[in-house]
N, C-alpha and C positions, 0 to 999 in steps of 0.2 A: 402777436409777434409776426412780423412780415417775413415771409420766406424769401431768401435770396437765391440767385441763379447758381451760385457756386456751392450751395448746400448739397449734401448727399442725402438721398431719400431711399427708404426701403419699405416694402409692404410686407406685413406679417402674414404668413401662409397658414400657420397652425399655432394653437395656444402654447405659450412658453413664458419664460421670464426675460426681463430686459438684458441681464448680463450674458446668458448663453446665446441670446439672439445676436447681440453686438459682436461677441467673440466669433460667431460663425460668419458674420458679414464683413467684419473688419479684419481681413486676413493678416496674421502676424502680430496683432496687438495683444498685449498681455492683460491680465485682469487689472493690474495696477494702472495701466494706460487707460483702460476703459473707465475705471473709477475716477481718474483725473478728468476725463471728458465730462463725466457726470458732475463732479464738484465744480467745474468751470461753467456749469449750466449751459452746455452746448448740445444737449440731447433733448429732443422733444418727442412726445407721444401724442399723436393727433393734435399737434400744434401747442400742446401744453408742456412747459418745461418740467423735466423729471430729473431728480437727483438720486433716487434710490435704485440700487442695482437689482433688487428683487421685485421691481414693479411688474405685476402680471400683465401679459399681453394676450390678445385674442386675434383670431383670423380677421384680416381686413384693417387692422390698426396700421397707421402710417408713422414711421420713425424717421426723423430728420436729424442729421448731424450738422450743426452750425459751424461754419468756418470762422476763423478769426479768434478773438479773445473770449467770445461768448458774452453773456449778460452780467450786469452788476449783481453781485450776490448780497442778499439782505442778511446782515449779521446783527442780531439783537437777542439778549437773554430772555425776553418775554414775548417774542414774536417769531413765528416760523412760517414761511410760505409753503403751502401744501401743493398748490397748483397755480399756474398763470398762463394766460393766452392773451390775444389781442383785446378781448372783451372783459375778462374778469381776473381778479386775484382772490384766491381762497387761502386763508391763513389759519393757523392755530394760535390763539391768544392765551397767555398764561394769566393766572389770577393776579389782581392788583393793578391791572392796566385798563384805563378807560377806553371805550371804543371811540368816542368823540368827546371834545371838551364840553364842560357845562355851559360855557358861554364863548362866543367867538373871540373875545379878547384874552381868554385864558392862555397862558404860556405852558401849561402842563403838557407833558408828553403823552400822547394817545396813540392808539392804533392808526387813526387817520393821519396824524402828523408824521409818524414813522413811514407810512406807505407813500405819502406825498413826497417826502425827501427821497425815498428809494426810486420812484418812477422818474423824478426830475433829473436824477443822475444819468438816466438813459436818454431822456429828451426833455428839453425845457418846456415843451408844450404839453407834456403828459400830465395827467391828473388822475385822482381816484375819488370815488363818490360812495357814500354810505348806503347800503341796501337794507341792512338790519343791524341790531345791536345786541351785545351781551353786557350784563351788569359788570361793574369794575371787578368784583370778587369772583365772578363766574368765569371759568376757563372754557376753551373749546373752539369749535369751527365757526368762522365768520367769512362772509363773502362780500367783496366790494366790486363795483362796476368801474369801468375805465372811461365812461362817457356819461354826461347828464341824461341823455336820451335813454340809455340802458338802465340807469338808476330809476328813472321815472317808470319805465316799463315794468321792471322787476318789482318795484314797490306797489304798483297798481294791481299787478296780477300775481302777487306773492303766494296767495293761498292756492291759486290754480297751478302755479309752477312747482311748488314744493310738495313732494310726495312723502317725505319722511323727515321728522326732526326728533332725534332721540337724545335724551339726556341721561346721565348717571348721577345719582345723589346718594350720599351717605346720610341716613336719617337716624334720629333717636328712637330707641325702643324696638320691639318686635311687633310687626303688624299682624293683627288677627286674620284679616283677609289678605292672602298672598298675591292677589291679582284683582284689579278692579278699575272702575272709571269714576273719576271725581268730576262732577258737574256743578257749577255754581255761577252766580253773577258777581262780578268784581267792580267795585267803585273805588276811586282814589280821592283821598282828602287833599285838596289843593294846598292847604296850609302845612300839613305834616308830611305830605307825600306818602302816607301809609295807604296800602291797598287793603280793602275789607271785602270779605266774602259773605254772600247771602245765598241761602238755599232756595229762595224764591226770587222771581223776577222783580227787582226793585228799580229797574231802569238802568242798571249797570250793564257791563259787557259780559255776554255769556262766555264762559271759559270751560273747556273740556280737556282733562288730562287722563291718559291711560297709564296705569302703573303696574309693575310686576316686580316682586321681590326676587332677587337673584342670589343673595348671600345673607346669612345671619351670623352674628358673632357676639360673644360676651368678652369685653376687654376690661381688665382690672383698672380701676380708677386710682390715680396717684393719691387722691385725697380720701378715698373710702376703702373699707375692707371688702365691701360687696362689689361684684362685677357690674359694670355698666353695659347695657345691651344696645347693639346697633344693627341696622339693616342696610344693605346695599340695594338700591331700587333703580330699575330702569324705567324711564318715563318717556312716553311718546305724546307729543302735543297735537291735538286736533285744532286748537286755536293757540295763538301766541300773544297773550296779554302781558302787560307789565307785571313783573314779579309773580307770574301765574303759578309756577311750580312751588315757590317758597310759601305762598299764601295757601295753596291747596294742601301741602303737606302739613302745615300748621293746623289747618282746619280739621284734619282727621287725627290730630294729637301726636304727630310724628314730624316735628320741624327738622329742617335740614341742619346738620351739625355745623356749628360755627356761624349760624345766622344771627347776627346781632340785632337785626331789624324785626324779624318775625319769630325768633327762637330764643335760646338761652345764651347766644353769643359764644365767645371763646372761654367762658368761665369754666365750663365742664367739658370742653372739647378736647378729644384726643389728637386733633389735627388743627394747626394754627392757620385756618383759612375757612372760607365758606365752601363746603364740600358739595359743589354743584358744577357739573362739567357737560358741555354740549359735545356729545360724542359723534353723532352722525348728522349730516345734512345732505339730503338727496333732492334734486330738483331737475327740471327741464332746462337745459342750457338755452339761453335766449337767442343765440346765433345758430347753433347746429340743430336745435330742436330735438336733441337726444338727451335721454336721462343720464345724469352724472351723479356720482356718489362720492362724498368725501368724509373721511373718518379720522379722528384723533383719539388715541387710546386714553383711557381714564388715568389720571395722575397716580403715581405709585403711592403717594402719601394717603390717598383715599382708600387704597386697597391693602395696605400693609398688615392690617389685622386679620385679613382673610387668607393671606399667603397665596394669592392668585393674581392673575392679570385679567383685564376685561377690555 
């Protein structure tokens, strides 16, 4: 986002939240007026648009109040912008939405097509470019670049840039080991597009997943008298291979709930979706060279049996 001369800027002197900071700087404005500024996407923190009034601030942060009507707001039931600046757009994708089309001629709505329409409403020359992907049925955090040069840079140095990729999965059964590391070699059958795991190096891609059980529960099944057991697992990726988490959880006998490809599908699922969510993405911003962290809370339908949030 290009800063304009008439914009109002403030530097944060001490840790606080966005609402009290704006109230203290914008004399006479009410909380309702400040919320209106936020909803109009006219407030930026360190050049990134912010719409949440409880956004945490730290000393040294730069706050801009944009003049005029502000930016075009993205309104879509399956996509929410978490962060945006001149270089990147970070979004939260709902399950059921493809990241990119299967082929260039497809007319199916995807995250890419929605974001392309969004940026072109602001400038006809604007565009977005895919940095990484999530499966159609996986929800969570995704980042897109605003130039082909940044896309190439982030794809080339992805492993060096990314410091944390955390997922949450609802899996079948109770894990004997509550914490561990799964290491195997993954190969994909080009005809079936199924990924297979091998405990020995068979020429496939080495994949490493760190997991930790955070909740366990027994939920009564509608079709059985006995309780069906489930575990909520937090997973951190050391590598990011195709279907890595889904294949690794299947390989230890605890497939992701709702996984029709590598598990029991929705036949015995208490939730009508693939219960896999990309919760945290932390990486070095390619322009500022500072670490940034983006988070999307796990969907409520994955947590309802545990009576908690995550």
